[in-house]
N, C-alpha and C positions, 0 to 999 in steps of 0.2 A: 270865231264864236267861242266864248268862254264856257267851260263845263263846270258844273257843280256836282260833286259826288257825295252821295249819302247812301252807301251800300247797306247800312243798318236798317234802312226802310224797306228793302227788297221783300222780306218775308211778309211785311204788313201789306204792301200794295199788290203783291201777287197772290195774296190769300193763302200762302203756304205757311204762315206763321201762326195759324189757329192752334192755340195750346190746348192740351188736354187738361181737364180739371178747371179750377177757378183761379185766375191770375191774382185776384185779390186775396183769396184765402192762402195761396202759395206765397204771396209777397210777405205775409206776416211771419213766415217760418223759414224761408229760404235766404241764405246769406247773400246770394246774387242780388236780391232786391234791396239790400240794406242801403246802397247809395241813393236809391230813389225815395226811401222813406224819410219824410221831413219831420214828422211829429206823431207820437203815439199818445192818444188820450186814454180814457177809461174804457169806452165802448166803441171808439172810432179812431181812425188814423188818417194822416194826410200824406199823400204820395204824389211824386211827379208822374205825369203821363209819359209813357215810354215813346209815344208817337205824338208829340205836342203840336198844337196848332200855332203857338207862339211861345217864345221863351217865357218860362214861369207858369206854363199851363200845369195845373195841379188838380188833384181830386180829393175830396173828402169822402171816406168810405167807412161804413160800419164794420167792426171786426167780424160780427156774425154774418153768415151767408144768408142774406134775406133780399128778396127781389123787389118788394114794393113798400111804399110808405105805410100802406094799410097793415102790413105784416110786421112793421118795426115796432120796437118797444118805445115807450115815451122817453126814457133816458137816452136811447140811441138817437131819436129825433132831436132832442134838445142839444146833445153834444154835436150832432152834425151841423146844426145851425150855429152853435158857438164857434166851431172850428171853421166854418165858412166865413163867419165874421172875421175871425183871426186871419184867414187867408187873404181877405180883402186888405186888412191893415198891413200884413207882411208884404204882399205884392206891391202895394202902393208905396211903402217905404223903399223896397228894393229896386223897383223898376220905374216908378213914376208914370204908370200908364194913364192914358187919357180917358179910359173907360174899362169896364170889365164885363165879360159875359159870365153869368152864373146860371147853371142849369142842369137838369136831369132829363134823361131819356128812359122812360119805364116801358120795357118790352121792345123786342126786336122791330116791330112795325113802326115804332116811334123813333128808331134810330139808335137804340142801345147796342153797342158793340159787345158788351158784357151784360146780357139780359138778366141773368139770375142773381147778380149781386149788385144792388143799386149803389149809386155813387153820385156825387155832385161835382160837376166840372167848374172850375174857376179859371178863366182865361183872360190874361191882361190884353188890352187892345189899344192900338194907336191909329190915328187917322192915316189911311193909306197902307195899312198892313196887309190888305188883300190886294196884291198887285198882279201883274200879268203872269208871273210865275205860277201863282195859285189858280188863276182863271184859265189861262191857256195851256200851261204845262202840267196842271194837277200836281204841282210840286211846291213844297214850302222850303224857304231858305231860312234857317235859324243860325244866328251868329254865335250862339253860346252852347257849349256841350252840356249835357244833363248833369254831369259831375260838378261842373262850375255853377250851375243853377242851384243844385243841392247845397253847395258850400255857401252860396249867397243867402239862401232862404232859411236854412236850418237854424242858424244862431238867432235869427229874429223870432221865429216860433218859440224857441227855448226861452228867450228874454221875456216875451209876452206871457208865457205860462208862468214864469217866476214872478212877474209883476202882478198877475191875477190870482196867484195862490193856487 
């Protein structure tokens, strides 16, 4: 039997990785998060998911610590949608997915892992990307490291931003 090792996921799957504070607020100021940051807008940013469902799984996040759409400012909502559109363009160019999941979970009962700081997930999808490893083993196998994903996506975000002024 072959073994696939992903020790970086242990804290996540064991529940021991619950950080203090807000990971999204911290990501904006801590140097360690820099490789995950793909793009900084005026009121929002785009960041890779540290525990991705698929290669390219990213999130669009307001800079401000805000939990719901109802509490967000109009300019935050507008930029979140512009950056979600950009994420679709970037992921399509970089990965050629057959589809995308775009979604939000507002509140812990709705599935939000980070309930107090809303964010939009954008996940590239391919036919058959949910296989026996995910279903039986509750494990994802991703062929690309996050650093490589960042290097692939960051220049496309930058190019789009310069093209759109």
